[in-house]
C-alpha positions as CSV (number, residue, x, y, z in Angstrom):
1,M,60.0,26.9,11.8
2,L,57.4,28.1,9.3
3,A,58.0,25.1,7.1
4,A,57.5,22.8,10.0
5,A,54.2,24.6,10.9
6,G,53.1,24.3,7.3
7,F,53.7,20.6,7.2
8,A,51.9,20.2,10.5
9,V,48.9,22.0,9.0
10,V,48.9,19.7,6.1
11,I,48.9,16.7,8.4
12,V,46.1,18.2,10.6
13,T,44.1,18.9,7.4
14,G,44.4,15.3,6.3
15,L,43.4,14.0,9.7
16,I,40.3,16.2,9.7
17,H,39.3,15.0,6.3
18,A,39.8,11.3,7.1
19,Q,37.7,11.5,10.3
20,A,34.5,12.8,8.7
21,P,34.8,16.2,10.4
22,S,32.0,18.0,12.1
23,P,30.5,21.1,10.4
24,M,32.7,23.4,12.5
25,L,35.9,21.6,11.4
26,L,34.7,21.6,7.8
27,Q,34.4,25.4,7.9
28,I,38.1,25.8,8.7
29,E,39.5,22.9,6.7
30,E,39.7,24.8,3.4
31,A,41.5,27.6,5.2
32,F,44.0,25.1,6.5
33,A,44.5,23.5,3.1
34,G,44.8,26.8,1.4
35,T,47.5,28.2,3.7
36,A,49.6,25.2,4.4
37,S,51.9,25.5,1.4
38,V,52.2,29.3,1.8
39,L,53.8,28.7,5.1
40,I,56.1,26.1,3.6
41,V,57.3,27.9,0.5
42,S,57.7,31.3,2.1
43,V,61.0,30.2,3.7
44,Q,62.9,29.5,0.6
45,A,61.9,30.8,-2.8
46,Q,63.4,27.9,-4.7
47,R,60.8,25.6,-3.2
48,V,58.0,27.3,-5.0
49,S,57.9,25.2,-8.1
50,S,58.1,21.8,-6.3
51,L,55.8,22.6,-3.5
52,S,53.1,24.4,-5.6
53,V,51.8,21.0,-6.4
54,L,51.3,20.2,-2.7
55,W,49.5,23.5,-2.3
56,L,47.1,22.8,-5.2
57,V,46.4,19.3,-3.9
58,S,45.7,20.8,-0.4
59,L,43.2,23.2,-2.0
60,A,41.6,20.4,-4.0
61,A,41.2,18.4,-0.7
62,G,39.4,21.4,0.8
63,V,37.0,21.5,-2.2
64,V,36.2,17.8,-2.1
65,A,35.7,18.0,1.7
66,R,32.7,20.3,1.1
67,G,34.1,23.4,2.6
68,G,31.7,26.3,2.2
69,R,31.6,29.9,3.3
70,L,34.5,30.5,5.6
71,H,33.8,30.9,9.3
72,W,35.3,33.9,11.1
73,M,37.9,31.5,12.5
74,G,38.8,30.3,9.1
75,R,39.2,33.9,7.8
76,T,41.4,34.7,10.7
77,V,43.7,31.7,10.0
78,V,44.0,32.7,6.3
79,I,44.9,36.3,7.1
80,A,47.4,35.2,9.8
81,A,49.0,32.7,7.5
82,L,49.4,35.2,4.7
83,V,50.8,37.9,6.9
84,A,53.1,35.7,8.9
85,P,55.9,35.3,6.3
86,I,56.0,39.1,5.7
87,A,56.3,39.7,9.4
88,F,59.0,37.0,9.8
89,E,61.1,38.2,6.9
90,Q,60.4,42.0,7.5
91,R,60.1,42.4,3.7
92,L,57.9,41.4,0.7
93,T,59.8,39.7,-2.0
94,D,58.6,39.4,-5.6
95,N,58.4,35.6,-5.3
96,Y,56.2,35.8,-2.3
97,L,54.1,38.6,-3.8
98,G,53.4,36.3,-6.8
99,L,52.6,33.4,-4.5
100,L,50.4,35.6,-2.3
101,L,48.4,36.7,-5.4
102,A,48.1,33.2,-6.6
103,A,47.0,31.9,-3.2
104,I,44.3,34.6,-3.0
105,G,43.2,33.8,-6.6
106,M,43.1,30.1,-6.0
107,M,41.2,30.4,-2.7
108,Y,38.6,32.6,-4.5
109,V,38.3,30.0,-7.3
110,S,38.1,27.1,-4.8
111,G,35.4,28.9,-2.9
112,K,33.4,29.2,-6.1
113,L,34.0,25.6,-7.0
114,T,33.1,24.5,-3.5
115,S,29.8,26.4,-3.6
116,E,28.9,24.9,-6.9
117,L,29.8,21.4,-5.7
118,N,27.8,22.0,-2.5
119,Y,24.8,22.9,-4.6
120,L,25.1,19.9,-6.9
121,L,25.6,17.6,-3.9
122,A,22.6,19.1,-2.1
123,R,20.5,18.8,-5.3
124,A,21.5,15.2,-5.9
125,R,20.7,14.4,-2.3
126,Y,17.3,16.1,-2.5
127,D,16.5,14.3,-5.8
128,A,17.4,10.9,-4.3
129,D,15.3,11.6,-1.2
130,H,12.2,13.0,-2.9
131,D,9.6,11.9,-5.4
132,D,10.1,13.9,-8.6
133,L,6.3,14.3,-9.3
134,T,4.9,15.2,-5.9
135,G,8.0,16.4,-4.0
136,L,7.2,14.1,-1.1
137,L,9.8,11.9,0.5
138,S,10.7,8.9,-1.6
139,R,10.1,5.4,-0.3
140,A,13.7,4.9,1.0
141,A,13.8,8.4,2.6
142,F,10.4,8.0,4.2
143,R,11.5,4.7,5.7
144,R,14.6,6.3,7.2
145,R,12.4,9.2,8.6
146,L,9.8,6.7,10.0
147,E,12.6,4.7,11.7
148,E,13.8,7.9,13.4
149,L,10.3,8.8,14.6
150,A,9.4,5.3,15.6
151,R,12.4,4.9,17.8
152,A,11.5,8.1,19.6
153,A,7.8,7.2,20.2
154,T,6.6,6.3,23.7
155,A,3.4,5.2,25.2
156,Q,2.9,8.7,26.5
157,R,3.8,10.2,23.1
158,P,2.6,7.8,20.4
159,L,2.6,8.4,16.7
160,A,0.4,7.0,13.9
161,L,1.4,5.8,10.5
162,L,-1.3,6.2,7.8
163,L,-1.0,4.5,4.5
164,F,-3.3,5.9,1.7
165,D,-4.3,4.2,-1.5
166,I,-6.4,5.8,-4.2
167,D,-9.4,3.7,-5.3
168,D,-9.5,2.7,-9.0
169,F,-6.5,4.9,-9.9
170,E,-5.9,2.9,-13.1
171,A,-9.4,3.8,-14.2
172,V,-8.5,7.5,-13.9
173,N,-5.5,7.0,-16.1
174,K,-7.5,5.1,-18.7
175,T,-10.5,7.3,-18.8
176,A,-9.1,10.8,-18.2
177,G,-5.5,10.3,-19.3
178,H,-2.1,10.1,-17.6
179,A,-1.9,13.9,-17.2
180,A,-5.1,13.8,-15.1
181,G,-3.7,10.9,-13.1
182,D,-0.5,12.9,-12.4
183,A,-2.5,15.9,-11.4
184,L,-4.5,13.8,-9.0
185,L,-1.3,12.4,-7.4
186,V,0.1,15.9,-7.1
187,S,-3.1,17.1,-5.3
188,V,-3.0,14.2,-2.9
189,G,0.6,14.9,-2.2
190,E,-0.2,18.5,-1.4
191,L,-3.0,17.5,1.0
192,L,-0.6,15.2,2.8
193,R,2.1,17.8,2.9
194,R,-0.3,20.3,4.6
195,E,-1.4,17.7,7.1
196,G,2.2,16.8,7.8
197,A,3.1,20.4,8.4
198,G,0.5,20.6,11.1
199,S,1.5,17.3,12.8
200,G,3.9,18.9,15.2
201,L,6.6,16.4,14.5
202,G,8.9,18.8,12.7
203,G,10.6,18.0,9.3
204,E,9.1,16.1,6.5
205,V,6.6,13.3,7.5
206,A,4.8,12.6,4.2
207,G,6.0,10.3,1.4
208,R,5.0,8.6,-1.8
209,L,5.8,4.9,-1.6
210,G,5.0,4.2,-5.2
211,G,2.2,4.4,-7.7
212,D,-0.9,5.7,-5.9
213,E,0.2,4.7,-2.4
214,F,1.1,7.4,0.0
215,A,2.2,7.5,3.7
216,L,1.9,10.1,6.5
217,V,3.1,10.2,10.1
218,V,1.1,12.2,12.6
219,G,1.3,12.5,16.3
220,D,-2.3,12.0,17.1
221,H,-5.9,12.2,15.7
222,A,-5.1,9.7,12.9
223,E,-8.7,9.1,11.9
224,E,-9.6,12.8,11.9
225,T,-6.5,13.4,9.6
226,A,-7.7,10.7,7.2
227,R,-11.2,12.2,7.0
228,R,-9.7,15.7,6.3
229,V,-7.7,14.2,3.4
230,W,-10.8,12.5,2.1
231,A,-12.7,15.7,2.3
232,G,-10.0,17.5,0.2
233,L,-9.9,14.9,-2.6
234,P,-11.2,16.1,-6.0
235,K,-15.0,15.7,-6.4
236,G,-16.5,14.0,-9.4
237,S,-18.9,15.6,-11.8
238,E,-22.5,16.1,-10.8
239,G,-23.9,12.7,-9.9
240,G,-20.5,11.1,-10.0
241,R,-18.8,9.4,-7.1
242,G,-15.6,11.4,-7.2
243,I,-12.3,10.2,-5.9
244,S,-12.1,7.9,-2.9
245,G,-9.4,6.1,-1.0
246,S,-8.5,3.4,1.4
247,V,-6.5,4.0,4.6
248,G,-4.6,1.6,6.9
249,I,-3.4,2.9,10.3
250,A,-0.8,1.5,12.7
251,F,0.5,3.1,15.9
252,A,4.0,3.2,17.5
253,P,5.0,1.8,19.9
254,R,1.9,-0.4,20.2
255,D,2.1,-2.0,16.8
256,G,5.8,-1.9,16.4
257,G,8.8,0.1,17.4
258,D,10.6,0.3,14.1
259,A,9.8,1.3,10.5
260,E,9.6,-2.3,9.1
261,S,7.0,-3.4,11.8
262,L,4.9,-0.3,11.4
263,L,4.8,-0.5,7.6
264,R,3.9,-4.1,7.8
265,A,1.0,-3.5,10.3
266,A,-0.3,-0.5,8.4
267,D,-0.1,-2.4,5.1
268,I,-2.2,-5.2,6.6
269,A,-4.8,-2.7,7.8
270,L,-4.8,-1.1,4.3
271,R,-5.5,-4.5,2.6
272,V,-8.4,-5.0,5.0
273,S,-9.8,-1.6,4.0
274,K,-9.4,-2.3,0.2
275,R,-11.2,-5.6,0.5
276,S,-14.0,-4.3,2.7
277,G,-15.9,-2.6,-0.1
278,G,-17.4,0.9,-0.1
279,Q,-15.8,4.3,-0.4
280,N,-13.3,6.0,1.9
281,R,-12.6,3.0,4.1
282,L,-10.4,3.2,7.1
283,T,-9.0,0.3,9.2
284,V,-6.8,0.5,12.3
285,Y,-4.5,-2.5,12.7
286,A,-6.0,-4.8,15.2
287,G,-3.4,-7.5,15.7
288,S,-0.4,-8.1,18.0
289,S,2.7,-6.0,17.7
290,L,4.7,-6.9,14.6
291,S,8.1,-6.3,16.1
292,G,10.2,-8.5,18.4
293,Q,8.2,-11.0,20.5
294,G,5.0,-9.7,19.1
295,M,5.9,-10.9,15.6
296,S,6.7,-14.3,16.9
297,N,3.4,-14.4,18.7
298,A,1.6,-13.4,15.4
299,R,3.3,-16.2,13.5
300,A,2.5,-18.7,16.2
301,E,-1.2,-17.7,16.4
302,L,-1.4,-17.9,12.6
303,A,0.2,-21.4,12.7
304,R,-2.5,-22.5,15.2
305,I,-5.3,-21.3,13.0
306,V,-3.7,-23.0,9.9
307,G,-3.7,-26.2,12.1
308,G,-7.4,-25.8,12.7
309,E,-7.4,-24.4,16.2
310,G,-9.8,-21.6,16.6
311,L,-11.0,-21.9,13.0
312,A,-14.7,-22.3,12.4
313,M,-17.1,-21.8,9.5
314,A,-20.1,-19.6,9.4
315,V,-22.6,-19.7,6.5
316,Q,-24.8,-17.1,4.8
317,P,-27.8,-17.9,2.6
318,I,-27.9,-17.2,-1.1
319,V,-31.6,-16.4,-1.7
320,D,-33.7,-17.0,-4.8
321,M,-35.3,-13.5,-4.8
322,R,-38.1,-14.6,-7.1
323,T,-39.5,-17.2,-4.7
324,G,-38.0,-16.3,-1.3
325,E,-36.4,-19.8,-1.0
326,I,-32.8,-20.5,0.0
327,H,-30.9,-21.5,-3.1
328,A,-27.6,-22.3,-1.4
329,Y,-25.3,-21.3,1.4
330,E,-21.8,-19.8,1.3
331,A,-19.2,-20.9,3.8
332,L,-17.2,-18.1,5.4
333,A,-14.2,-18.5,7.7
334,R,-14.5,-17.3,11.3
335,F,-11.8,-17.3,14.0
336,G,-12.6,-18.1,17.5
337,A,-11.0,-17.4,20.9
338,G,-7.6,-15.8,20.6
339,G,-8.3,-14.5,17.1
340,Q,-8.0,-10.8,16.8
341,G,-9.6,-8.6,14.2
342,S,-11.8,-9.6,11.3
343,P,-11.2,-12.6,8.9
344,L,-9.8,-10.0,6.5
345,H,-7.2,-9.2,9.1
346,W,-5.9,-12.7,9.3
347,F,-5.9,-13.2,5.5
348,S,-4.0,-10.0,5.2
349,L,-1.5,-11.0,7.9
350,A,-1.1,-14.4,6.1
351,D,-0.4,-12.4,2.9
352,E,2.3,-10.5,4.7
353,L,3.9,-13.6,6.2
354,G,3.7,-15.7,3.1
355,E,1.1,-18.1,4.5
356,R,-1.9,-17.0,2.5
357,E,-2.3,-20.3,0.6
358,A,-1.8,-22.4,3.8
359,L,-4.6,-20.4,5.5
360,E,-6.9,-20.8,2.5
361,R,-6.3,-24.6,2.4
362,A,-7.2,-24.8,6.1
363,C,-10.4,-22.9,5.4
364,V,-11.2,-25.1,2.4
365,R,-10.6,-28.2,4.6
366,E,-13.1,-27.0,7.2
367,A,-15.7,-26.0,4.6
368,L,-15.5,-29.4,2.9
369,R,-16.2,-31.0,6.3
370,L,-19.3,-28.8,6.5
371,L,-20.3,-29.9,3.0
372,E,-20.4,-33.5,4.1
373,L,-22.4,-32.7,7.2
374,R,-25.1,-30.5,5.6
375,P,-28.7,-31.5,6.1
376,Q,-30.6,-33.1,3.3
377,K,-32.6,-29.9,2.6
378,V,-29.4,-27.9,2.1
379,A,-28.8,-28.5,-1.6
380,R,-25.6,-26.7,-2.2
381,L,-22.6,-25.1,-0.4
382,A,-20.4,-22.5,-2.0
383,V,-16.7,-22.6,-1.0
384,N,-14.2,-19.8,-1.7
385,V,-11.0,-21.1,-3.3
386,S,-8.4,-19.0,-5.1
387,A,-6.9,-20.3,-8.3
388,P,-3.5,-21.1,-6.8
389,V,-5.0,-23.1,-4.0
390,L,-7.5,-24.9,-6.3
391,L,-4.6,-25.9,-8.6
392,D,-2.5,-27.1,-5.6
393,R,-2.1,-30.9,-5.4
394,R,-3.2,-31.0,-1.7
395,T,-6.5,-29.3,-2.5
396,L,-7.2,-31.5,-5.4
397,Q,-6.6,-34.5,-3.2
398,M,-9.1,-33.2,-0.6
399,L,-11.7,-32.8,-3.4
400,S,-10.9,-36.2,-4.8
401,A,-11.5,-37.8,-1.4
402,L,-15.2,-36.7,-1.4
403,D,-17.7,-39.2,-2.6
404,D,-20.2,-36.7,-3.9
405,L,-19.5,-33.2,-5.3
406,S,-23.0,-32.4,-6.6
407,G,-23.6,-30.1,-3.7
408,L,-20.3,-28.1,-4.1
409,I,-20.1,-24.7,-5.7
410,I,-16.4,-23.6,-6.1
411,E,-16.1,-19.8,-6.0
412,V,-13.1,-18.2,-7.6
413,T,-12.4,-14.5,-7.9
414,E,-12.5,-12.9,-11.3
415,E,-9.0,-11.7,-10.5
416,A,-7.8,-15.3,-10.5
417,L,-8.9,-15.7,-14.1
418,V,-6.5,-13.1,-15.5
419,H,-3.4,-15.3,-15.5
420,S,-4.6,-18.8,-14.9
421,D,-7.9,-19.2,-16.9
422,A,-6.7,-22.1,-19.1
423,A,-5.1,-24.0,-16.2
424,L,-8.2,-23.4,-14.0
425,S,-10.5,-24.6,-16.8
426,A,-8.5,-27.9,-17.0
427,A,-8.5,-28.4,-13.3
428,V,-12.2,-27.8,-12.9
429,K,-13.3,-30.1,-15.8
430,P,-13.0,-33.4,-13.9
431,L,-14.6,-31.7,-10.8
432,R,-17.5,-30.5,-13.0
433,E,-17.9,-34.0,-14.4
434,R,-18.4,-35.2,-10.8
435,G,-21.2,-32.6,-10.2
436,A,-19.3,-29.6,-8.8
437,R,-20.2,-26.2,-10.2
438,L,-18.1,-23.1,-10.7
439,A,-18.9,-19.6,-9.6
440,V,-17.0,-16.5,-10.6
441,D,-16.8,-14.1,-7.6
442,D,-16.4,-10.3,-7.5
443,M,-17.7,-9.9,-11.1
444,G,-17.4,-6.3,-12.1
445,A,-14.5,-5.5,-9.8
446,G,-12.4,-4.6,-12.9
447,Y,-9.9,-7.5,-12.9
448,S,-10.7,-9.0,-16.3
449,G,-13.1,-9.0,-19.2
450,L,-15.8,-11.4,-20.1
451,R,-13.5,-13.4,-22.4
452,Q,-11.7,-14.9,-19.4
453,V,-15.0,-15.7,-17.8
454,T,-16.2,-17.6,-20.8
455,V,-13.1,-19.9,-20.7
456,V,-14.2,-21.6,-17.5
457,H,-18.0,-21.7,-18.3
458,P,-19.2,-20.8,-14.8
459,S,-22.7,-21.8,-13.5
460,Y,-22.9,-18.6,-11.4
461,L,-21.6,-15.0,-11.8
462,K,-21.5,-13.1,-8.4
463,L,-21.8,-9.4,-8.8
464,D,-19.2,-7.5,-6.7
465,R,-20.9,-5.5,-3.9
466,A,-19.5,-2.3,-5.4
467,L,-22.0,-2.8,-8.2
468,V,-24.9,-3.5,-5.9
469,T,-24.5,-0.9,-3.2
470,G,-26.6,2.1,-4.0
471,I,-27.8,0.6,-7.4
472,D,-31.2,2.1,-6.8
473,R,-29.6,5.6,-7.0
474,D,-27.0,5.0,-9.7
475,P,-28.2,4.6,-13.4
476,E,-24.7,3.7,-14.6
477,R,-24.4,0.8,-12.2
478,A,-28.0,-0.3,-13.1
479,A,-27.2,-0.2,-16.8
480,L,-24.1,-2.4,-16.3
481,V,-26.0,-4.9,-14.2
482,E,-28.8,-5.0,-16.8
483,A,-26.2,-5.9,-19.4
484,L,-24.8,-8.6,-17.3
485,V,-28.3,-10.0,-16.7
486,T,-28.7,-10.3,-20.5
487,Y,-25.3,-11.9,-20.8
488,A,-26.0,-14.4,-18.0
489,D,-29.3,-15.3,-19.5
490,R,-27.8,-16.1,-22.9
491,V,-24.9,-18.3,-21.6
492,D,-27.3,-20.1,-19.2
493,C,-25.8,-19.1,-15.9
494,L,-27.3,-17.5,-12.8
495,L,-26.5,-14.0,-11.6
496,V,-26.0,-13.5,-7.8
497,A,-26.1,-10.0,-6.3
498,E,-23.8,-9.8,-3.2
499,G,-24.1,-7.2,-0.5
500,V,-27.9,-6.5,-0.7
501,E,-28.7,-4.5,2.4
502,T,-31.8,-2.3,1.7
503,V,-35.3,-2.8,0.4
504,E,-34.6,-0.3,-2.4
505,E,-31.6,-2.3,-3.6
506,L,-33.6,-5.4,-3.6
507,E,-36.5,-3.9,-5.6
508,R,-34.1,-2.4,-8.2
509,L,-32.3,-5.8,-8.6
510,L,-35.7,-7.5,-9.1
511,E,-36.6,-4.9,-11.7
512,L,-33.4,-5.6,-13.6
513,G,-34.1,-9.4,-13.5
514,V,-31.3,-10.5,-11.1
515,P,-32.5,-13.9,-9.8
516,L,-30.3,-14.5,-6.7
517,G,-29.2,-12.3,-3.9
518,Q,-27.0,-12.4,-0.8
519,G,-26.5,-9.9,2.0
520,Y,-27.3,-8.7,5.5
521,F,-30.9,-7.8,4.3
522,F,-31.7,-11.5,4.1
523,S,-29.5,-12.9,6.8
524,K,-26.2,-12.2,8.5
525,P,-23.6,-15.0,8.5
526,G,-24.2,-17.4,11.3
527,T,-23.7,-20.9,12.6
528,P,-25.1,-23.6,10.2
529,W,-27.8,-23.3,9.1
530,P,-29.5,-19.8,9.5
531,Q,-32.9,-19.2,7.9
532,L,-34.3,-16.0,6.4
533,A,-35.8,-13.4,8.7
534,E,-39.6,-13.1,8.6
535,E,-39.2,-9.4,7.7
536,A,-37.0,-10.3,4.7
537,L,-39.6,-12.9,3.5
538,A,-42.4,-10.4,3.8
539,V,-40.5,-7.7,1.8
540,L,-39.6,-10.3,-0.9
541,G,-43.2,-11.3,-1.2
542,A,-44.4,-7.7,-1.4
543,A,-41.7,-6.7,-3.9
544,N,-42.5,-9.6,-6.2
545,A,-46.2,-8.9,-6.0
546,R,-45.6,-5.3,-7.1
547,K,-43.3,-6.5,-9.8
548,G,-45.9,-8.9,-11.1
549,A,-48.6,-6.3,-10.9
550,D,-46.9,-3.7,-13.1
551,G,-45.1,-6.2,-15.4
552,R,-41.6,-5.1,-14.5
553,G,-38.6,-7.6,-14.5
554,A,-37.5,-10.2,-16.9
555,A,-39.2,-13.5,-17.1
556,V,-37.2,-16.5,-16.0
557,R,-37.1,-19.5,-18.3
558,P,-38.3,-22.8,-16.7
559,S,-35.1,-24.5,-18.0
560,R,-33.0,-22.1,-15.9
561,L,-35.0,-23.0,-12.8
562,R,-34.4,-26.7,-13.4
563,A,-30.7,-26.0,-14.0
564,A,-30.5,-24.2,-10.7
């Protein structure tokens, strides 16, 4: 009878283990495993040797099954199992006493082994789910947590996903050292952990997705949360700009009902923030939902734009700040009825969907049409083209089809020169021979050095707006721009300051000898062909008069004016 009971217990234990037991069953499984063979061998002493192996295997199964501290039910089962043979036989034999002591010893040892195993398993699980530097959730673990929260979000109880990216983090590593960079990451992680603790969502809701990119889920007040994080970032030295960041925000269920859709939407918003210029930029995703039918709609809308529907070109003047005359125009993509968000939104969405080059080619096509239709007095039109698109056969065919390229300025980003400077130089050579000129955009954004710029021999260097904004208050930026003015003068190219928005910035740029400018101060982008505001012309005239009166600013060689 007892032997049959013992074998039944072994079978039950195996079934519990095979069915991935609940925590309650796991608590009593070790007790079952530890007492099964006691019930079996207590009937006949001669079975001790052969069935001790079964007993040890049962104990091992209990250890592997993660049994922990015994529940009261488990302790009751153990005591009952050990006392039952004595009550049944009405005596305590030497064999059973030895077996009893062995069982107690083995269960004690198995408990210790189980506790150690539980600790190691928990530690391994924690390490796999957390970033070892900041202690935040790892990318995979955060994605699982976000999936859980996104599925539970409703229109009445929405949640927000915030993606944070530290500006110029590589510069921190290079100038202050990797230890300082790690310390910055840890401080950002602590800020997000505190914000997550107050989110009301329960559990961990902050993660480090890699490098200097972080994520946080909050229930509400996403923009206020982002500003609190910015306020807590380390401040720079006196006069310094300190640490800043970019933030992209997406909401569930509006922008997506699963982790993948929300991460995609927030990443698009983050890219818009990073490309917008300035410090502590925040962008809320402005497109259609990126899950289910919404994703299909976004692809369809992007396909229509690539086909030319809803795509138009605005232009913005590039001004000769020495004379107040319009030197050229830059063509800028604009999206008409049905388009949502800024152009940056659509370019970022195209990035995410693998259609960036197709969208760029569509914009180049529209800009080249504008080039052919420009009035006689509009001498030049600048067209933005990334290196991959410029090197594409279809783009070169569009350019080859034009009769006259003398009015074309091809703007490529400094970033594009890092890996494709030689190929770009070879592609531009025949275009330059037909009259086209090359401009390097975003100069000073930190992508490459002057060596790559000299490879393609540009006619224009366009200063990144980050160098221009606040230049009247920042001696370091002014010193860098002054050095670039000297460089541009020696290699016979023209420097263009982008993002000029105030009188003070204009006056400082003129003092430093920058000849060309572009920005809202002169004219906002508009339908072809906007002229300069009377106020801008008046300020330019007064600024140049003051500059001439006190002798400030570098003289401009006549040869450079003719080359322009």
